[in-house]
Structure formats: C-alpha cells, structure tokens
TIMI-351851 format. One line per field, with one value per residue (C-alpha): x, y, z. Coordinates in steps of 0.02 Angstrom, whole numbers, plus 50000, padded with zeros to 5 digits. Example, Ala and Ser with C-alpha at 12.3 -4.5 7.8 and 13.67 -1.06 7.14 Angstrom:
2
px = c(50615;50684) .
py = c(49775;49947) .
pz = c(50390;50357) .
***
This chain:
622
px = c(50442;50598;50573;50663;50670;50755;50783;50869;50830;50881;50876;50984;50934;50969;50831;50715;50757;50765;50567;50546;50597;50517;50340;50384;50439;50283;50332;50455;50652;50799;50931;50943;51038;51066;51207;51213;51307;51358;51401;51558;51618;51626;51441;51436;51367;51289;51214;51151;51070;50892;50758;50778;50809;50982;51017;50941;51049;51208;51160;51091;50932;51018;51091;51258;51265;51291;51208;51049;51058;51024;50950;50880;50830;50760;50817;50715;50858;50844;50998;51121;51071;51042;51213;51294;51402;51216;51127;51086;51173;51284;51434;51532;51714;51799;51776;51708;51539;51530;51609;51529;51610;51632;51666;51751;51643;51575;51416;51312;51140;50982;50866;50703;50664;50772;50892;50874;51028;51145;51266;51304;51313;51427;51550;51561;51592;51733;51831;51825;51916;51767;51792;51626;51616;51435;51316;51182;51117;51102;51288;51289;51172;51258;51426;51347;51271;51459;51529;51419;51465;51641;51657;51553;51573;51398;51276;51190;51027;51107;51208;51046;50976;51103;51092;50904;50923;51049;50960;50829;50702;50606;50695;50648;50825;50907;51070;51178;51344;51510;51509;51330;51323;51155;51054;50977;50929;50809;50738;50592;50525;50403;50439;50338;50408;50355;50424;50347;50386;50358;50424;50598;50614;50600;50558;50582;50486;50420;50250;50151;50158;50348;50322;50150;50222;50293;50193;50040;50072;50154;50224;50198;50347;50306;50390;50540;50566;50698;50701;50832;50787;50870;50840;50657;50594;50590;50642;50573;50652;50606;50730;50795;50836;50699;50602;50425;50303;50197;50055;50060;49926;49859;49857;49679;49723;49802;49970;49878;49781;49941;49963;49918;49833;49762;49756;49903;49922;49892;49777;49675;49655;49616;49494;49393;49409;49301;49128;49197;49283;49158;49031;49140;49177;48976;48948;49063;48982;48803;48716;48521;48491;48591;48759;48856;49022;49032;49182;49259;49226;49104;48955;48811;48874;49030;48939;48821;48963;49044;49024;49129;49239;49411;49470;49651;49738;49859;49841;49692;49634;49617;49511;49396;49376;49328;49190;49147;49132;48992;48892;48933;48880;48719;48658;48731;48714;48876;49038;49165;49336;49460;49641;49803;49904;50058;49996;49891;50024;50094;49959;49905;49723;49598;49526;49402;49362;49221;49309;49327;49484;49463;49634;49612;49776;49777;49944;49919;50097;50084;50204;50115;49949;50027;50092;49936;49859;49984;49957;49784;49815;49925;49793;49671;49558;49465;49535;49448;49557;49498;49646;49664;49805;49778;49921;49980;50042;49892;49775;49870;49869;49694;49564;49438;49467;49385;49465;49422;49429;49507;49644;49824;49834;49987;49962;50054;49888;49766;49581;49501;49554;49497;49314;49330;49371;49238;49102;49156;49124;48949;48907;48991;48882;48712;48745;48795;48655;48531;48605;48591;48411;48444;48396;48213;48208;48126;48274;48397;48328;48321;48507;48560;48477;48559;48732;48702;48667;48848;48937;48828;48841;49008;49017;48889;49021;49153;49054;49061;49247;49288;49209;49330;49465;49426;49409;49572;49671;49587;49659;49831;49926;49834;49954;49817;49664;49545;49409;49264;49106;49018;48984;49033;49061;49218;49278;49269;49355;49516;49539;49498;49634;49765;49742;49781;49927;50001;50002;49997;50102;49992;49957;49794;49695;49527;49436;49267;49165;49113;49303;49350;49296;49406;49572;49569;49473;49636;49705;49578;49636;49593;49591;49611;49516;49387;49308;49139;49069;48873;48803;48723;48541;48527;48686;48689;48612;48763;48898;48838;48850;49034;49069;48994;49094;49262;49191;49161;49354;49394;49389;49354;49225;49211;49047;49019;48845;48706;48600;48456;48530;48554;48541;48723;48765;48720;48848;48996;49102;49103;48985;49015;48865;48859;48695;48573;48618;48572;48672;48776;48829;48834;49032;49071;49021;49084;49256;49261;49264;49392;49506;49493;49516;49671;49732;49694;49792;49959;49938;49896;50061;50159;50194;50226;50053;50088;50252;50241;50415;50458;50304;50301;50150;50180;50261;50329;50442;50395) .
py = c(49961;49977;50032;50177;50227;50337;50399;50530;50554;50508;50321;50184;50208;50020;49924;50069;50060;49877;49879;50008;49889;49743;49849;49886;49711;49710;49815;49686;49671;49580;49651;49761;49885;50028;50150;50229;50376;50383;50569;50525;50551;50369;50288;50112;50019;49847;49759;49588;49499;49417;49439;49550;49432;49423;49581;49561;49412;49512;49644;49559;49651;49798;49804;49776;49943;50100;50276;50374;50431;50315;50261;50103;50037;49873;49860;49793;49777;49902;49940;49813;49630;49580;49573;49640;49779;49845;49849;50010;50113;50187;50315;50440;50357;50258;50071;49905;49938;49758;49779;49790;49918;50103;50181;50347;50447;50609;50565;50413;50375;50281;50301;50245;50286;50277;50412;50406;50499;50407;50356;50538;50590;50440;50497;50670;50613;50482;50629;50720;50577;50459;50284;50176;49996;49958;49954;50071;50238;50278;50267;50410;50508;50504;50541;50672;50759;50745;50817;50997;50983;50996;51111;51236;51222;51242;51148;50981;51072;51170;51025;50937;51076;51072;50870;50897;51021;50899;50729;50658;50543;50486;50495;50480;50521;50509;50549;50589;50703;50670;50842;50840;50677;50699;50749;50674;50765;50699;50758;50702;50694;50577;50436;50431;50492;50533;50629;50590;50701;50639;50671;50763;50627;50604;50478;50451;50298;50280;50202;50249;50067;50094;50219;50207;50114;50282;50424;50453;50641;50656;50788;50738;50808;50884;50855;50953;50986;50951;50941;50953;50827;50873;50923;50847;50954;50961;51099;51094;51189;51226;51208;51390;51343;51452;51375;51316;51310;51135;51080;50904;50764;50642;50482;50415;50213;50130;50042;49892;49906;49869;49719;49534;49503;49323;49282;49178;49301;49478;49425;49330;49476;49598;49483;49475;49657;49695;49705;49838;49929;49945;49974;50115;50187;50179;50292;50410;50452;50432;50558;50561;50423;50506;50507;50655;50700;50873;50815;50782;50940;50886;50999;50973;51087;51000;50831;50900;50971;50809;50738;50579;50490;50414;50291;50279;50141;49999;49809;49789;49960;49939;49782;49903;50025;49881;49843;50028;50055;49944;50007;50206;50180;50098;50205;50374;50339;50425;50357;50276;50219;50127;50153;50057;50213;50135;50163;50325;50464;50366;50342;50538;50496;50618;50707;50867;51011;50909;50743;50686;50587;50465;50392;50246;50190;50114;50203;50361;50353;50242;50294;50266;50319;50495;50529;50495;50620;50753;50722;50763;50911;50973;50963;51067;50910;50897;50737;50633;50533;50384;50344;50258;50365;50531;50650;50542;50627;50588;50648;50823;50833;50788;50926;50815;50664;50528;50434;50245;50198;50037;50060;49997;49857;49756;49608;49627;49566;49680;49638;49765;49916;49837;49820;49993;50069;49951;50025;50209;50182;50125;50289;50378;50295;50321;50516;50550;50446;50558;50723;50692;50635;50448;50372;50396;50427;50268;50159;50281;50223;50035;50045;50111;49988;49858;49942;49946;49749;49724;49707;49589;49481;49482;49424;49278;49223;49222;49118;48982;48987;48825;48735;48861;48785;48616;48649;48746;48602;48487;48602;48664;48567;48645;48708;48838;48912;49006;49133;49161;49270;49402;49607;49618;49455;49452;49620;49513;49379;49478;49511;49334;49285;49416;49338;49165;49198;49328;49226;49050;49058;48961;49020;49101;49191;49305;49306;49384;49203;49260;49254;49082;49020;49160;49055;49024;48860;48783;48785;48692;48515;48364;48426;48620;48717;48840;48957;49020;49186;49189;49328;49424;49355;49403;49324;49153;49038;49115;49089;48910;48863;48929;48820;48683;48685;48683;48533;48430;48477;48392;48552;48526;48656;48778;48893;49047;49094;49171;49057;48979;48941;48761;48683;48729;48583;48457;48548;48617;48493;48621;48752;48903;49021;49204;49289;49367;49544;49679;49641;49810;49768;49592;49598;49652;49488;49374;49429;49372;49179;49224;49296;49154;49034;49121;49131;48946;48874;48982;48909;48740;48764;48811;48990;49169;49238;49415;49427;49336;49344;49475;49592;49743;49827;49991;50025;50198;50195;50158) .
pz = c(49988;50112;50275;50361;50557;50656;50825;50932;51122;51304;51287;51188;51013;50933;51022;50970;50805;50787;50855;50726;50573;50657;50622;50442;50394;50304;50164;50104;50119;50080;50206;50343;50457;50583;50609;50787;50874;51057;51056;50981;50806;50736;50708;50739;50583;50573;50431;50377;50238;50252;50393;50519;50655;50589;50641;50799;50842;50797;50894;51042;51003;51000;51181;51125;51018;51121;51094;51093;50903;50764;50601;50518;50365;50293;50084;49946;49811;49665;49602;49657;49726;49902;49983;50149;50028;49967;50134;50215;50293;50171;50215;50134;50158;50060;50143;50112;50150;50224;50391;50540;50670;50708;50532;50523;50393;50371;50341;50371;50297;50230;50083;50007;49829;49675;49606;49421;49385;49499;49357;49308;49486;49509;49371;49442;49604;49560;49452;49632;49705;49785;49777;49773;49869;49835;49678;49758;49706;49888;49900;49780;49864;50021;49943;49847;50014;50069;49933;49937;50135;50114;49956;50018;50212;50229;50370;50342;50280;50151;50099;50087;49991;49865;49851;49809;49684;49598;49609;49501;49550;49715;49895;50085;50135;50331;50356;50518;50525;50615;50660;50733;50837;50918;50773;50625;50456;50331;50154;50063;49880;49833;49958;50123;50278;50452;50623;50781;50939;51119;51295;51224;51092;50902;50800;50608;50503;50325;50396;50568;50638;50666;50800;50870;51026;51075;51002;50917;50881;50702;50563;50379;50299;50118;49959;49943;50123;50238;50427;50582;50706;50885;51061;51071;50905;50742;50629;50456;50306;50120;49986;50018;50195;50266;50411;50394;50502;50525;50636;50721;50671;50797;50746;50785;50794;50925;50934;50976;50801;50713;50825;50769;50929;50950;50749;50675;50527;50505;50354;50446;50589;50443;50358;50535;50553;50389;50475;50583;50488;50333;50448;50525;50344;50289;50444;50405;50244;50284;50381;50423;50296;50157;50092;50141;50013;50118;50224;50054;49989;49846;49829;49735;49603;49588;49558;49420;49325;49314;49132;49155;49286;49253;49399;49418;49525;49539;49602;49707;49713;49514;49543;49659;49496;49400;49509;49536;49337;49339;49485;49447;49259;49313;49448;49403;49215;49176;49083;49189;49128;49229;49211;49283;49353;49276;49113;49134;49101;48948;48839;48857;48894;48830;48977;48968;49083;49170;49192;49367;49401;49549;49619;49735;49842;50021;50075;49984;49940;49773;49643;49504;49559;49641;49476;49386;49507;49467;49271;49297;49414;49290;49154;49267;49290;49458;49573;49708;49814;49901;50035;50206;50267;50336;50281;50140;49979;49883;50017;50019;49842;49775;49771;49858;49976;50050;50194;50217;50390;50387;50520;50484;50363;50396;50288;50107;50030;50047;50124;50244;50134;49972;50057;50139;49951;49872;49983;49963;49771;49809;49895;49775;49643;49740;49766;49605;49540;49666;49599;49429;49456;49402;49552;49636;49832;49861;49765;49856;50012;49956;49902;50077;50173;50061;50094;50275;50280;50199;50377;50449;50306;50315;50485;50422;50292;50418;50526;50397;50359;50401;50241;50138;50230;50205;50032;50016;50099;49961;49824;49886;49768;49623;49469;49394;49435;49331;49402;49297;49311;49208;49248;49425;49460;49341;49433;49584;49514;49466;49659;49701;49564;49645;49816;49756;49653;49784;49926;49872;49718;49619;49448;49436;49305;49294;49148;49088;49060;48887;48826;48886;48702;48628;48661;48842;48848;48784;48936;49037;49069;49180;49364;49323;49453;49383;49497;49456;49527;49504;49591;49440;49422;49245;49194;49310;49173;49050;49170;49218;49032;49033;49181;49123;48954;49070;49158;49001;48965;49141;49256;49446;49477;49636;49629;49728;49739;49849;49967;49882;49710;49785;49609;49576;49672;49530;49424;49537;49644;49775;49813;49941;49980;50017;50079;49960;49906;49770;49622;49622;49801;49800;49760;49944;49990;49856;49882;50065;50019;49905;50021;50142;50005;49951;50147;50177;50013;50075;50241;50201;50074;50246;50173;50238;50220;50267;50184;50009;49918;49804;49860;49951;50044;49976;49797;49819;49661;49476) .
***
C-alpha cells in the first residue's frame, strides 16, 4: 500500500519524484503529493486528490518546482478520508495542510504504515502547543519528530530515534529538515523501503520499480534502522545512533522488465511471461535431474526432522497453499495445514518442535504473513519462506528461503508470481517425498518430467486464448459466478474466483463441489454462471453430477478440463481445454484460462485491469 519516493542529487528533483511515483501506482492510492527544497529553508509542497496525473498537471510534470532534494508519496487512506488536507507530505508547522506552495516548517515528511498510538501522541503534542490540520496519524509522527528535535536540541538522527522508541506500529518514514536542506532522513519498522545510489545521487522508494530507471544498486534498510542520505551516499544507523555497515545488493532484472511493453495491460503481459518465469524458477531448483534445496539451506537432515508442515499466507498465496496441501500430503505423506496469516497468530496454533512453518508472499512484506513468521520464530519453530523479492523482510528473517524468479509483478492481480509459487510447492513435495522414502526413483523422475512440461503447456493454452476472450465478452454482464471442483480443482477454483471478483467486480465464490447441496445450491437461478473445474480423473464424474444439478436449476455451465474429455460438451454450454497433465500438477494449467477469463471480463466491462478499485498490490499493514 502507498508509495514513497525520495531523491537528493544534482538534478531537478520533482520530475524524478513524479516518475518514481508513476512506477508505484500499482500499489493503490487515492491522493498524491511532493515536497521539494531548492537549498533555501522553505519546502515547496504540492498535493492533489485522485490520480497522479492531477499532480503532474499541477506541476507541469515537475518542471515548475525547483530544487534538487525532495520526497513524494501516493496515499492509501487509513486515518482520515481521501482529501487534499490528508494527503502527504505533512509538515510540522501549524497550517491548513491543503494549500500548495512554499511552507515554512521545521520538518516535512511522508509515511507508509499505521501509527497505532497516534491518539495518545497527539494529545501529548497538543498539550505542548501543537495544532493539527489533518486526520492522519502521519501528521502526528512528523510533529513528534519536530518536538524531539527542538526539545532536546539534537540532530535529525537522534530526533528520529527518539520518535521511533515512542511510536507503536509500522512505518517507513521519510523526512526533510529545514536546517539540512539538501539531506533526506529515513526510518523503518515493518514497512518496505529501499535506497539506491548512482552517480553521486541517492534515491529512496518503497519498491524497486520506482528507481530501476536510475540504478540497480540498492540497500535494504532493516527494521528499527535509520539512514542519512546526502552527498551521493547513505549512512545507516541503529536506534542508539551508531553507524551500521551495509553491503549493496544488485537488482538482477532490468528496468524494461517493469514496463508494459506492447501489451495493453501489465496483467496480460505478466500472464504471457508465465512460461518463461516458471521455467526459470524450475531450473533454479532442479540440478542434474534432482531437486536441489541447498540454496535454501535445507539439508536432508532438516527434511527428515520435519514431522508436519503449516503453510501460512494471504490472498492468492493462500490459494497456493491450498493446492500445495493436496500435493505435499499425497507425495510426501506428511500432515499439512494451511492457515490464513491474518488469523494465524490470534488463534494460538499448536506447533511442535519439528513443525516446519512455510510462509508464502510475493512481496516479502505482507504484514500479516510477516507477523506470522515472527510468531513461529518466537516459538522456536523452523521457518521456510517462498518469496519473489530478494532482500525483503520475510526473506531476511526466515530460516530458509526459496526465491521465485517471476521478476517484477506490477498488476495488482497476481498471475506469474502465483504460478511460480505453485511450481515451487510441487518441487518441495517431490523432495520431501524422496527424502522420506515415499517416492520411488522411477516415480520421482516421472514427476520431474511432468513438471518440466508445464511451461510449454502454458504456452499452448495462451495460443488458444481468443476463445476465452469471446466467452468473456458473452458473460461480462453476469451478476454471480460460482467456481466448483474437488480436491486440487477446488483449490484452483479459489484462485479463479478471486481473479474474477478482484478485477471485474462480479460477485463470485468458489466451493468444493460436494458442498453445493449443503446450502449453496439455493443461490443458483436462471442464467447463473457455474464454472466446473475437472482436472482430477478420479473425481471427474462426481463433479459432472454436481454441474448437472446446477444446470437443472437454470445454471449456465462452463467446463474446464483436459483434452480428450470431449463428452463434456454434451453437458456444458462452453468448454475450454488444457493439455493432459499428472493430476498433482494440472492446477498449473487450469489456472491459466481462469486468469484469462477474469482479465477479458474486466476488459469487456471497460475497467482498470491493473489497478482495481479499493485494492493495493502489497498489503503492508494489518
């Protein structure tokens, strides 16, 4: 959620800030603003409500704002509704907060996250003469920095440290001080922030795409750490104000990887990238025809020691866990439980010393998943992270890490990251099954061969996407859609349903087909679209029976099955096919038509595919 950018260097800052914010639009926002210093004491602050283009128009794409040091922000409303007054940046002075122009203020800043004790802090500040113009917790944080800066007559780092000790919650905080006009100071706890260096200039962002056009050399600022950015370098500090040494990280993918290219939307580009990124992810974990988890730090002894597995995730990553549960239990013959990260800590789950907690997150910064990881570690349980971002909080804190190689995923609706996570779960299942003696060498080789076919099979599905486009246009006026399946097919239906609802705004639900008669079938009426997923041979006839029950009550049926099952055309109104695949892994193929269906329905309705309403790419607050 929200986006932070910052720049200090030799060039005009405002255009660079606006460019960076444009790369973070996918994170979701309702207002935007920048603050720039030109070497004098006043900071030029400009804020607008709505899309970033409003801010670009107001500043002539940044050209009308002089100065080489600045910060910027796209806001997702939490405390206080979307408004110009509540938009960031915020200032320590007593002003209306809505006017644009030079602002005489000691501290100007932006913030991602939530300050949980902001009301308590606000009351303290009011007693000390501070006035407030907004409803935000961010204004409280900025004025608290100002309070400590003036009261103790300390430098910016000490003022930030005192603020961090007093604040409860999560934050990525970026501030400028009147007395240090060419410098930016940052602090972080639980909200993502990276710092880039290039050619004597320094960049700040909440995600890599914002700065890729300028540098691929970045530093990841850790939890409860601060930094001073000036003179083309970054100095890092701990809460005691002591300097911390950090090594830079080289971002492997190029700036072009975060661009839309010739595709109309990022989502369609990322759907088409799946064959390549899935293949790359497989190849990173399969060496000499064997799954190699040594890069994750998992030894044979570690695997043998595991008694059970708990998979913890949110959203689409949770759907990966639901599919993985079937595969891992069947191939590795070990108990697997799948937990929503947002519920995991609050129900005090039972974990034993030999439980392996697997957390899955594209960004590696998902707040609930990160909290679940820390809960597991506090209990002394071993953790494995499956993440797509090197250097992310989850990647740094987990005991073992597998990095998916999906590259930057910009569209809010995940596609390629989901597919890479899913194939990693297959390889985990295989290796755990082999080590635990539950898979023969012959079956192991056969399963690996099947997994290696997934990329080419996805390509074949994409080559036939026009039929799904036609069908999507036909059903785009649907009010309700139900996805049904059994076993792994049900788990894939969960993801298909999410794709439909999050970008087309059509109400959709996924149900285990056997549960229809336990209440849900009462919702079926004339014209209701029911999508039956039929990839499990041993459950095929049972799911068809459930589809027929829906049809007899007026449902319009779509079937998703493998080539050769052409008899289904006598039952379903529309059928789409995927290549034949082992039942454990066919979910990787089934999800592709469902991604396309959600995409094309959204396009047919004229919606903003990549930036659906009310949603953000990374949920970095609870």
